[in-house]
C-alpha positions in Angstrom: 0.0 0.0 0.0 1.3 3.4 -0.8 1.5 6.0 1.9 -0.7 9.1 1.6 1.0 12.3 0.6 1.0 14.6 3.6 -1.1 17.6 2.8 0.9 19.7 5.2 2.8 22.8 4.5 5.9 22.6 2.4 9.3 23.7 3.5 11.2 26.0 1.2 14.9 25.6 0.8 17.0 28.0 -1.2 19.3 26.1 -3.5 22.0 28.7 -3.1 22.6 27.6 0.5 25.7 29.6 1.1 27.7 26.4 1.7 30.9 25.5 -0.1 29.0 22.8 -2.0 27.0 25.5 -3.7 29.5 28.4 -3.7 29.7 28.7 -7.5 29.1 31.7 -9.6 26.1 30.0 -11.1 24.1 30.1 -7.9 20.8 31.9 -7.9 18.2 32.0 -5.2 16.1 29.2 -6.6 13.5 27.8 -4.1 13.4 24.0 -3.7 10.6 22.2 -1.8 10.6 19.4 0.7 7.5 18.2 2.5 7.4 19.3 6.1 6.2 16.1 7.5 8.5 13.8 5.6 11.2 11.7 7.2 14.4 13.7 7.4 13.0 17.1 6.4 14.7 18.7 9.4 18.0 17.1 8.4 17.6 18.5 4.9 16.9 21.9 6.2 20.1 21.6 8.4 22.1 20.6 5.3 22.9 17.1 6.5 22.5 15.3 3.2 24.2 12.0 4.2 22.0 11.6 7.2 18.9 12.6 5.2 19.7 10.1 2.4 20.3 7.3 4.9 17.0 7.9 6.7 15.0 8.4 3.5 16.3 5.2 1.9 15.6 3.2 5.0 12.0 4.1 5.0 9.6 1.5 3.9 8.5 1.8 0.2 10.8 4.9 -0.3 11.0 4.1 -4.0 7.3 4.7 -4.3 6.8 7.6 -1.9 6.4 11.0 -3.3 7.5 12.6 0.0 10.6 10.5 0.3 11.6 11.1 -3.4 11.1 14.8 -3.0 13.5 14.7 0.1 16.0 12.5 -1.8 15.9 14.9 -4.7 17.0 17.8 -2.5 19.4 15.7 -0.3 21.2 14.3 -3.3 21.6 17.8 -4.7 23.1 18.9 -1.4 25.4 16.0 -1.6 26.3 16.9 -5.2 25.0 13.5 -6.5 23.3 15.2 -9.4 22.2 12.1 -11.4 20.7 10.6 -8.3 18.9 13.9 -7.6 17.4 13.9 -11.1 16.3 10.3 -10.7 14.6 11.0 -7.3 12.9 14.1 -8.8 11.6 12.0 -11.7 10.4 9.3 -9.3 8.4 12.0 -7.5 6.9 13.2 -10.7 5.9 9.7 -11.7 4.7 8.7 -8.2 1.6 6.5 -8.2 0.5 8.4 -5.1 -0.3 11.4 -7.3 -2.7 9.4 -9.4 -4.9 8.8 -6.3 -5.4 12.6 -5.8 -7.8 14.9 -7.5 -6.4 16.7 -10.6 -5.8 20.0 -8.7 -3.9 18.4 -5.9 -2.0 16.1 -8.3 -1.0 19.1 -10.5 0.2 21.1 -7.4 2.5 18.3 -6.2 3.7 17.4 -9.7 4.6 21.1 -10.3 6.7 21.1 -7.1 8.5 18.0 -8.3 9.1 19.5 -11.8 10.4 22.6 -10.0 12.9 20.6 -8.0 14.0 18.6 -11.0 14.5 21.9 -13.0 16.8 23.2 -10.3 18.7 19.9 -10.3 19.1 20.2 -14.1 20.3 23.8 -13.6 22.9 22.6 -11.1 23.9 19.9 -13.6 24.6 22.6 -16.3 21.5 21.6 -18.3 20.1 25.1 -18.7 17.7 24.1 -21.5 16.4 21.2 -19.5 16.1 23.4 -16.4 14.1 26.0 -18.4 11.8 23.2 -19.8 11.1 21.8 -16.4 10.6 25.1 -14.7 8.3 26.3 -17.5 6.3 23.0 -17.1 6.1 23.5 -13.4 4.8 27.0 -13.7 2.3 25.9 -16.4 1.1 22.9 -14.4 0.5 24.9 -11.3 1.4 28.6 -11.2 2.1 29.0 -7.5 4.5 31.5 -6.0 7.4 29.0 -5.9 7.1 27.8 -9.5 6.5 31.3 -10.8 9.5 32.8 -9.0 11.8 30.0 -10.2 10.5 30.3 -13.8 11.3 34.0 -13.7 14.8 33.3 -12.5 15.6 30.8 -15.2 14.0 33.1 -17.8 16.5 35.8 -16.7 19.4 33.3 -17.1 18.3 32.3 -20.6 17.7 35.9 -21.6 21.1 36.9 -20.3 22.8 34.1 -22.3 21.2 35.5 -25.5 22.9 38.9 -25.1 
């Protein structure tokens, strides 16, 4: 049985976390999302990726859990395991839990997962992929998080055309 997605508030995490792991010139204040009631959300907020990953992967059915995969997406990015971050974000997007929700709820959570994957793509140097995912996130559910991140990536793309 799949666990229910917690309909609790989300925690925002700036991807430019002012740590050495992200202290590159390409850092912008993108907002990532972890679910506040998920296992290890506090570890993620405290930038303890190895602890977060261990806890999340030890949870039952983590491969199928939207919340766990959203957490893994961010924790792997903190750990600079970019391919694993992308895989976890994609698993959240394709989570069977989302199919059990009504369309409005499903779109909201899917948009947050596209948002996180877009930021992972950006950190991987895939600006085109980041733009596509962040545009899709904003189109799927235009909430303040997805809209702000789409505006940021649009500025990056526009600046690259100059």
